[in-house]
N, C-alpha and C positions, 0 to 999 in steps of 0.2 A: 257685847263682846269688844274687847281693847282693838283698836288699830293701830297702834305703837308695834304690836308685837307681828312677827311674820304669822301667817295662817296655815296651817296644815290641812287638808282634808285626807281622810284615810277612807276608801270605800271598801266595806267587808270588814264585818269584827271573825273572822274565823281566827286560826292558828296566828295566822301572820300580822293578820291588822289587830287583833285583840293585842299581844305579845307587844309591838309595835307602838301603843297606845299607851301601854300601860309604861313601858321604859322612858317615851316622852314627855309622861304627865308633869313631871319635877321641871321640866325645863323652860325656858322662858318662849315659850311658842303656845299659840290657841292652836285648839284642836278641834276638829269636828269629824266624830266617827259616825260613818252612816250605815245603816244593814236595815234589808226588809223586816227582821227579824228583833225583837228587842231584846235576845238573849245570843249567848255563846253558845253552842255546839258541838259537844266533844264528839267527832264522827267516830273513831276507832271502836265505842263502845255501843254503837247505836244499834249493831245486832243483837245487844243482850237485851233493850228496847223490844226488839221486832219478835224476840223471844218468851217476852215475858220474864227475863230473870230482875232487869232493874226499871225504876220508875223513870219516865222520861224528865222530871226533876232532879234526877242524880244525876244527869250529863247534860243538862242546861243552868247556864247561868246568867242571870239578869243584868246586862250589861250597865243600867242605871247602878246598879248595886255595887258593882266594880267601881265605880269611877266618883262613887257618895261624897268623898272629900278631895276631889280634883276640881278648882273651880275653873280651870283652862280647858278642861275637857267637857267638850258637850254633844250627846248622843241623840241622834236624829235616825228617825224610823221611816222611810221613804225608800219608794223604788228609784233607781235612777235611769233614766230615760236618754241621756246624753252628756258626754265629756268633750268639751270644747277648747282644748289644748292650747290655742292661739287668743282664745279670750279668757283662757286663766280661770274658767267658770265648770260648775258642774250643773246640768238641768236635770231636777228633780220631780219628782209628785207634789213636793212641799214647797216647792220654790228654788230659787237659783243660789249656789253656792260657789264666791270664788274664793279664788286659794293663790298663795304665795307658792306652795306645793303641794304637788298632788300624789298618794301612794294611791294603787290599785291593787287591792288584796281581793277581790271578787272569786278568788277561788274557781271548782270547775263542779260540774255537775254530769247528770249521765249521759253515756252516749251510746244513743242505740243505732247508729251507723245508719241513719237514714230509712231503717225499716219502721214504716209509721203503724203496722199491726203490732209490732213489739213496744213500740211507745205508749198505744193505746190499753195494752191488756197484761202488759207486764207490769208488776212492781218494782219501782228503786227503791232505792235506802239512803239517800242522800241529805236526808236532813229529819229532827225530831218527829213533824208531822209525818213524815213517810214512812218512818219506822213505826209510828202509834198504827198507821191506816194497814200496814204489813202485818202487825200482833193482831188486830183486828180479823182480818183476812183467816189466819192463822187457826186461831181460835173460833171463827165462826165452821170452817170446814167441819170440825168434830161435831158441834151441836148438828149442820145438817148430816151427817154419816149417820145419826142414830135414827134419824127417820128414811134415808134414802133406798132406793131401791138396788137390787144387786146389780145392775147394771150400769148403775151411776157411778158405785164407790169407788172403781178405781181412779178416776178423775179426781174426785175430792179427797181422796185417800194419799194421791202421788204430790211432793211437794217437789218441784224442781228449780233447780238454782244455777244460774249460769256464770261463769266466769271462778276460774281455780285461783285467783290471786288470793291476799289475807283475807279480805271481806267475804268472798265465797267461801273459804274454809272455814273459817271461823265461826260463820254462820251453818255450814250444814251440821259442824260436830255438835252446835248447840241445839239443832233439831233434833239429833240423833239421840242426844240426851234428854230432849225433852220426850222422845219418843220411849226410851227406856224405862226412866225413871220417874215421870212426872203424869204421864198423860193416864198411864194404867190405872191410877189412884183416883183420878176424876173423873174416869170412865169406865168400871171395873165391867160393864155389858159388852162392852167394845172389844173387838179384836185386831190389836196393834200390829201384829205381822203383815197385815194388810196395808199398815203405811210403810210408803217409800220414799227416799230421799234420795234426789237423784244430784251429783254435779257434776255439770258438763263442763270440759274444758276445750279451748279449740287448739291448744298445744299438745306438747307429746309429758307434761306433768305439771303439776300444782304447784303452785309457790315459784315459778320458772326464773324470777329474779332473782330466788336464793341456792344455797349450796344444792350439790346433787345429795348429799346427806340427808338435809333439813326436805326436799322434794319428796325421796323416798321414803322417809319416816312420816311425815304430812299423811302421804296417801295410805300407806299401812294403818296409820292410825286410824283415818276414816275409814278404812274397807272394815277394821275390827270392832268398829261403831255401828257397822250397817247401813253405812253410805253408799251408794252404787256409784261409785268414781268412774266416767266415762270420759277419754282423752282422746283428742283428735276426733272431739264431736263440736261440731261447728253450727248451730241454731239457722235455720234458713228462715221461718217464719212462725207466725203462733195466732191462733184466731181465737184465744179466749178459753179453748177446751182441747186443743190438742198443739203442740211442739214439734213443730216437723224440721227432723235435721237436714243437711246438705245432702249425707249419701242416702235420705230416702227413709232411714230409721223416724217412727213417732212416737211419743211419750201422752197420752191421755194426763190432764192436769188443769185444774183451776188455778193452779198457783205457780206463775212462774217468776222467779225473785232475778232480777236484772244486774248485777255487779260486774259485767263484761269490759266496762271500758268508761272513759273520764274525757271530756272535750272542756273547754276552758269558758266561762261566765264573762265574755269579753262585751265590757259597755259600747253601745252606740258611740261612734265618732274615732274611735282607733279602725288606721287604716289599714286595710288586707295585706297593704305590701310589710307590715310589720306582726303579721303572725303566720306561724310556721303550723306544722300537722299537730292535729291536737286542738287546733283554737289557742295556742299559747302565744305569748305577745314577748319579740324578742327584747333581751336590755344587753347593757353594755356588762362588764363584770364590777361595775356597783350597782347593778338593779336599778340603773336608768335607762326610760324608755329611749331606743334609738333615736337618735336626732333631736333629741329634748335636753333641757338642763335643769328643769324643775319638775319631772313628772316620772315616778318611780313605781317598778314592778315587783311583786313580791308574793311568795308561796306558790301554790300548785299553779297558776297562770302564765308565772314568768318562765320564760326560756332564755338558759343561760348555756352558750358554747365555751369551754375552754379542754386544756388538754386532759384532765383528768375525767372531764364529762362530755364528751364531744357531743354527744346527743341529749345533750340538758339535763339538768339535776333530776334526783326522781322525785315523783310527788307523793313526799310524805311530809308528816307533822313536823319531824326534826328537821328537814331543811327549812320549811317555812317558819319555824320559829327561828332558826340560825341566820336566816336572810332579814328575819324582823332585827334582830339583837344587833346587827351589822349595821344596819340603815339607822338602826335609833343612835348606834355611835357618829357616824357621819352626819346627821341632823345636830349632834354636838357638836361636832367639828367646823360645819357650815356658821354656827354662832358664833365660833372663835376666829374664824378665818384660816381654819388649817383645811389640808388638801382631803379627799374622801377617801378612805381605805376600801380596797377591793375586796368581794366575798370571797371567800375558801372555805370550803364546805371540807371538814374530816366525819367521816361518814363513821358514826359512833356503833354501827349495825342494823340488822332488821329480824324481827319477830314475830310470829304468829301464834295462836294456842287453838288448838284442836277441841281439846275437852279438858275434863278434870284430870290433874297431873298429866297432859298430854300438852306437849308445845316444842318447838323448833326456836333455836336462836342462833343468827350466825353475827358473830363479834369478828372485828379485822381479822385478830389472832387466832381464832379458834370456833369452832363450830360444834355445839351440845344441842340433846334432846333428853323430852323427858319432865320427870319431876322438879329437876333443877330448875330448867327451860321454863317450866309453868310460875314457879316461882319468882324467878326474874322478870317474866313476863307482868306479873299481878303487880309487884312492886314499883315498874318503871312504870306503867299505865297508872297507877294511883299516884305516882308524884306529878303527872301532867296534868292532873286535874287542878282547876282554876282555885275553889273554895276547899277550906279546911274542913268544913260542916259535910260537904259533899263527898270528900275523902271520906269521911267517919260513915256514913249512911252507906257507900257503897262496900266498902271493908267488911259492914256487919251482914249486907246482903249475901256477899261472898262467905264469910265465916257462917252464916245460915245454912246456906244452900250447899256447903262442902260436909256437913256432918249431917244434913238431912236427905238431901237430895232431891230439894224439891225448895218451890218458891210460892210467896203469895200472893202474886200479883197478876194473875190471868184474869184481867177484867176487860170486858167489850164494851167499849166506851164509845157511841155512837152520838153524832151531833143529834141535839132536839130536833124530832121530827124526821130523821132518816129511818128508813126501815133497812134490815141487814137482807140486801141481796146477792144472791151467787153471783162469783165474779166481778163485781161491780169495785174498782178503787175510791171506795169512799172512807175517809177517816173516821 
C-alpha cells in the first residue's frame, strides 16, 4: 500500500459505505473497506428471500468483484474491535489499520428494547443469513404441520410479524400471497385456512411515517389479503411458544418475526456523549463526528439535526446513498484544498409494496397507490441493485412469479449435521 497517498478506512459495506468506496475509487486515495461479510446485502428485498421469492445470491454482491479493477481499494473481511480516534487507528480481529480519514458506516441492527426473551426466540431480518434462517423456519412449519397433533397446530400455523413499517408490511403481504397462491399447490392435503398471518403495530396505523392515504390503503390491502392487522398492539414478551401483548391478549406461535426497531452498530471507542437515542452518532452538517476533523459518520448510524430534519434524517437507503455522494465530493475537495460542502437532503419520496399490483408511493408533490405505484416500486428497486446481472435475475424471477403466482425457490438448506428442530433459530 502506498504511503504517499492519504488513507481512508471505511467501516461497513452497506448502502453508504459501498457507495462512498465506489465514488472515490478513482481518486488519489488509498481506501480500505472493512466489513464482517465479503458481500453487500440489499436489505429492502430481504423479505423476498425469507418468503422464498428470491435467491440469497440475487440480493448479495461480492465486494471483491465490485472492486476487481480498483487497485487502490482494499477489502478486508474482519470484525472491528475498537476505534481509537486519538491514535487514528482501527483495531480489528485481523490486525490494526491506521488511517488519515475514518468513515463509520456500520449501519443498524435489530433493537429488542432490552427484552431478552424476544431477542432469544424471535426471528430478526437484518442480514441475508437471518433471512435464510427465517425462510427455513417458515418452510419447516408446514412440514411439521403434516404430522402435528390438532392441539399443536395453532402455534405452528400462526405467523406473527411485529412492526408496521415498510419491512413488516411488505413481509406480511408476501406471506399472505404465499398462503393463497403457493402453499396450497405444495401441500394439497393441508387446510391453509388455518394459517394465520398477524401484523402487530404498537401505533395507530401501518406505515406511520407515510401519508394518511398510504396508511389507510396499506392496511386495507393487507386485510383484503387476509392479514390480521392489529394496531395499538404492543408485545410484552415471547417465550418461543406464545406472544403476550401488554393488554393481556396472547397468540400461540412458533414464528415471531421482529421488525419493530433499529439500534446503531456503534464501534467500541465512540464516547457515549456522542450518541443520541437509537444509538446513533451525532455529526455536524458535513457528516463529521462532533469534535473531530478526520472522522466521518454516514448512513443509518449518523444523526444530523437541521431545520428540515430537527430529529435527524430518516434511516433510509436514499439518505445513506445521498450522504455517501456528498462525502465523496468533500473528499475530492480536500485533495484540492477546497472547503467542505454541507449535506442537504432532498426527499425523493417513500414507498412500500404490499402485494401483486398493490403498493403505496408518497412523492413530495403527490401520493398514489395501486398498480402504478407497484410498477414504480419495482423499477426503482431494480435500479438500486448493484449488478446488472442481478437486476436481470430479479426481473426474470419477478416476471415468472407475476404470470404463474409461483416460485421454485422453496429450499430448506440446513448446515451439515444440523437437524430441523422446532422453534430453534438455526440457519
